[in-house]
C-alpha positions in Angstrom: 233.0 103.4 39.2 230.7 103.1 42.1 227.0 103.9 42.4 226.2 106.3 45.3 222.6 106.9 46.3 221.0 109.2 48.9 222.4 107.1 51.7 225.8 108.5 50.7 225.5 112.1 51.9 228.7 113.2 53.6 228.3 116.0 56.1 231.5 117.7 57.5 233.7 115.1 55.8 237.3 115.4 54.8 237.6 114.5 51.1 240.4 116.8 50.1 242.4 115.5 47.2 239.9 112.6 46.6 239.6 111.1 43.1 236.3 109.8 41.9 236.4 108.1 38.5 233.3 106.9 36.6 231.1 107.1 39.6 227.3 107.8 39.6 225.8 110.1 42.3 222.1 110.0 42.6 220.4 112.2 45.3 223.6 112.7 47.3 224.1 115.7 49.6 227.7 117.0 50.2 227.4 119.5 53.0 230.3 121.5 54.6 232.8 119.0 53.2 236.5 119.7 52.6 236.8 119.0 48.8 239.9 121.1 48.2 241.7 119.5 45.3 239.1 116.8 44.7 238.6 115.6 41.2 235.5 114.0 39.7 236.3 112.4 36.4 233.8 110.8 34.0 231.1 110.9 36.7 227.3 111.3 36.5 225.2 113.4 38.9 221.4 113.4 39.3 219.7 115.4 42.0 222.9 115.9 43.9 223.7 119.0 46.1 227.1 120.4 47.1 226.6 123.1 49.7 229.1 125.2 51.8 232.0 123.0 50.8 235.7 123.9 50.6 237.4 123.9 47.2 238.6 124.2 44.5 236.9 121.2 43.0 237.4 119.9 39.4 234.8 118.1 37.3 236.3 116.5 34.1 234.2 114.8 31.4 231.2 114.5 33.7 228.0 113.9 31.9 225.2 114.0 32.4 225.0 116.4 35.4 221.2 116.8 36.0 219.2 118.8 38.5 222.4 119.3 40.6 223.1 122.3 42.8 226.5 123.8 43.5 226.1 126.3 46.4 228.4 128.6 48.3 231.9 127.2 47.8 234.7 128.5 50.0 238.0 128.5 48.1 241.4 130.3 48.4 241.7 130.2 44.6 239.4 130.7 41.7 237.5 129.1 40.1 236.0 127.4 43.1 234.1 125.0 40.8 235.9 124.0 37.5 234.0 122.2 34.8 236.0 120.7 31.9 234.1 119.1 29.0 231.0 118.5 31.2 227.3 118.7 30.3 225.0 120.4 32.9 221.3 120.5 32.1 219.0 123.5 32.5 217.9 122.4 36.0 221.4 122.7 37.5 222.2 125.7 39.6 225.4 127.4 40.6 224.9 129.8 43.6 227.5 132.0 45.2 226.9 134.9 47.5 
């Protein structure tokens, strides 16, 4: 996988159907991105934020997920965020209004 730091912070990006495998995201900000059908598999997240993105988005075997925020997803189907065999720490937040 690839290491992504804070310099990788897509804003209004089209990542629909993207596949991320074994990647590490540290301090990244995904804002208003189209992530519909995207899959993160075996990835690690620290201090990352997903806000106002389009989904649904799947996370499979992602660990650890630390201090990461999942905020206000827009999705035509539920669940908007799907976590399968992932480990989120107590500092993670899922927010939906």
